[in-house]
C-alpha positions as CSV (number, residue, x, y, z in Angstrom):
1,X,73.8,76.8,81.0
2,X,75.6,78.8,83.7
3,X,78.7,77.3,85.2
4,X,78.5,76.3,88.9
5,X,81.2,77.7,91.1
6,X,83.1,75.0,92.9
7,X,82.8,75.6,96.6
8,X,84.7,72.5,97.8
9,X,88.2,71.2,97.5
10,X,89.6,67.7,98.0
11,X,90.3,68.4,101.6
12,X,86.8,69.8,102.4
13,X,84.4,67.9,100.2
14,X,81.4,70.0,101.5
15,X,83.4,73.2,101.8
16,X,83.2,73.2,105.6
17,X,84.9,72.0,108.7
18,X,85.3,69.7,110.5
19,X,86.6,66.8,108.5
20,X,88.2,63.5,109.6
21,X,90.4,61.5,107.2
22,X,90.2,57.8,107.6
23,X,92.3,55.5,105.3
24,X,92.5,58.3,102.8
25,X,88.8,59.0,102.7
26,X,87.7,62.4,104.0
27,X,84.6,62.4,106.2
28,X,82.7,65.7,106.6
29,X,80.0,66.7,109.1
30,X,80.5,66.7,112.8
31,X,77.6,64.4,113.6
32,X,78.7,61.8,111.1
33,X,82.3,62.0,112.5
34,X,81.0,61.7,116.1
35,X,78.9,58.6,115.1
36,X,81.7,57.1,113.1
37,X,84.2,57.4,116.1
38,X,81.6,56.2,118.6
39,X,81.0,53.1,116.6
40,X,84.7,52.5,116.0
41,X,85.5,53.0,119.7
42,X,82.5,51.0,121.0
43,X,80.9,54.2,122.6
44,X,77.7,54.1,120.6
45,X,75.7,51.5,122.6
46,X,75.2,47.8,122.4
47,X,71.6,47.6,121.0
48,X,69.6,49.6,118.5
49,X,67.6,51.1,121.4
50,X,70.8,52.3,123.1
51,X,72.1,53.7,119.9
52,X,68.8,55.5,119.3
53,X,68.9,56.9,122.9
54,X,72.4,58.3,122.1
55,X,71.0,59.8,118.8
56,X,68.3,61.5,120.8
57,X,70.8,62.9,123.3
58,X,73.2,64.1,120.6
59,X,70.4,65.6,118.5
60,X,69.0,67.4,121.5
61,X,72.5,68.7,122.4
62,X,72.9,69.8,118.8
63,X,69.6,71.8,118.9
64,X,70.6,73.4,122.2
65,X,74.1,74.2,121.0
66,X,72.8,75.8,117.9
67,X,70.7,78.2,120.1
68,X,73.9,79.0,122.1
69,X,75.9,79.7,118.9
70,X,73.2,81.9,117.4
71,X,73.2,84.0,120.6
72,X,77.0,84.0,120.8
73,X,77.4,85.4,117.2
74,X,74.4,87.9,117.3
75,X,75.7,91.3,116.2
76,X,73.0,93.5,117.7
77,X,73.9,94.0,121.4
78,X,70.3,94.4,122.6
79,X,69.1,91.4,120.7
80,X,72.1,89.4,122.0
81,X,71.3,90.4,125.6
82,X,67.7,89.3,125.1
83,X,68.8,86.0,123.6
84,X,71.1,85.2,126.5
85,X,68.4,86.3,129.0
86,X,66.0,83.8,127.4
87,X,68.7,81.1,127.3
88,X,69.4,81.5,131.1
89,X,65.7,81.7,132.1
90,X,64.1,79.2,129.7
91,X,66.3,77.3,127.4
92,X,68.8,76.0,129.9
93,X,66.2,74.9,132.5
94,X,64.2,73.2,129.7
95,X,67.3,71.5,128.4
96,X,68.3,70.4,131.9
97,X,64.8,68.9,132.5
98,X,64.8,67.1,129.1
99,X,68.2,65.5,129.7
100,X,67.4,64.5,133.2
101,X,64.4,62.8,132.0
102,X,66.4,60.8,129.4
103,X,69.1,60.0,132.0
104,X,66.5,58.7,134.5
105,X,65.3,56.2,131.9
106,X,68.5,54.2,132.6
107,X,69.2,53.0,136.1
108,X,67.0,55.9,137.5
109,X,69.7,58.3,136.5
110,X,72.4,56.8,138.7
111,X,74.8,55.8,135.9
112,X,75.1,56.7,132.2
113,X,72.6,57.6,129.5
114,X,72.6,54.1,128.2
115,X,73.9,50.8,129.5
116,X,76.5,50.6,132.3
117,X,79.4,52.4,130.6
118,X,80.4,55.7,129.1
119,X,78.9,56.4,125.6
120,X,78.9,59.2,123.1
121,X,75.8,60.6,124.6
122,X,77.5,61.1,128.0
123,X,80.4,62.9,126.2
124,X,78.0,65.1,124.3
125,X,76.2,66.2,127.5
126,X,79.6,66.7,129.3
127,X,80.9,68.9,126.4
128,X,77.9,71.2,126.2
129,X,77.6,71.5,130.0
130,X,81.2,72.6,130.1
131,X,80.1,75.6,128.0
132,X,77.0,76.3,130.0
133,X,78.4,76.0,133.5
134,X,81.7,77.6,132.5
135,X,80.5,80.5,130.4
136,X,76.7,81.1,130.6
137,X,75.1,79.9,133.9
138,X,77.4,78.5,136.6
139,X,74.3,77.4,138.6
140,X,72.7,75.5,135.7
141,X,73.0,72.1,137.3
142,X,71.7,73.2,140.6
143,X,68.2,72.2,139.4
144,X,69.3,68.6,138.8
145,X,71.4,66.6,141.3
146,X,71.3,63.6,138.9
147,X,72.8,65.5,136.0
148,X,75.3,67.2,138.4
149,X,76.4,63.7,139.6
150,X,76.5,62.5,136.0
151,X,78.8,65.4,135.1
152,X,81.1,64.5,137.9
153,X,81.1,60.7,137.1
154,X,81.9,61.4,133.4
155,X,84.5,64.1,134.0
156,X,86.3,62.0,136.6
157,X,86.8,59.0,134.2
158,X,90.6,58.9,134.0
159,X,91.1,59.7,130.3
160,X,88.3,62.3,130.3
161,X,89.8,63.9,133.5
162,X,93.2,64.0,131.9
163,X,91.9,65.7,128.7
164,X,89.9,68.3,130.7
165,X,93.1,69.2,132.6
166,X,95.3,69.5,129.6
167,X,93.1,70.7,126.7
168,X,93.4,74.1,125.1
169,X,91.0,76.5,126.6
170,X,88.5,78.2,124.2
171,X,85.5,80.5,124.4
172,X,83.0,77.9,123.1
């Protein structure tokens, strides 16, 4: 029987980042970390339905982000240009439309994705839209006044605003 090569270590149990250490236990996987912190900080929603809506938002953001990352790391310049053209013309408008529909299911889009307070879904949208508006398509939110207002509402929350003003700047 062939020996399996160990690809993990005690600090990265699945061999990848990110990880979060809680009480000596190392938690891998960004989605699991996001949900753990959202539950711990009461940002996941109050009901099963609210939590599921946040899951929908986060999974849709994940799918969208994966499309952006694939394009960002494409090595072939012609293919990369075509991927970004498609992202600007189709992927971003479709994503904005999907997210506006979910936002409008709660308070006709005049508040947050679920309930009456900030949740992890709101933060996920803010995060990915910072990349889209800042690096890919500055006019992305022009097609949705409700998402544009949502972005302003979330980014002007005192602690979020402070983080946005002082965080390290990165490409993605």
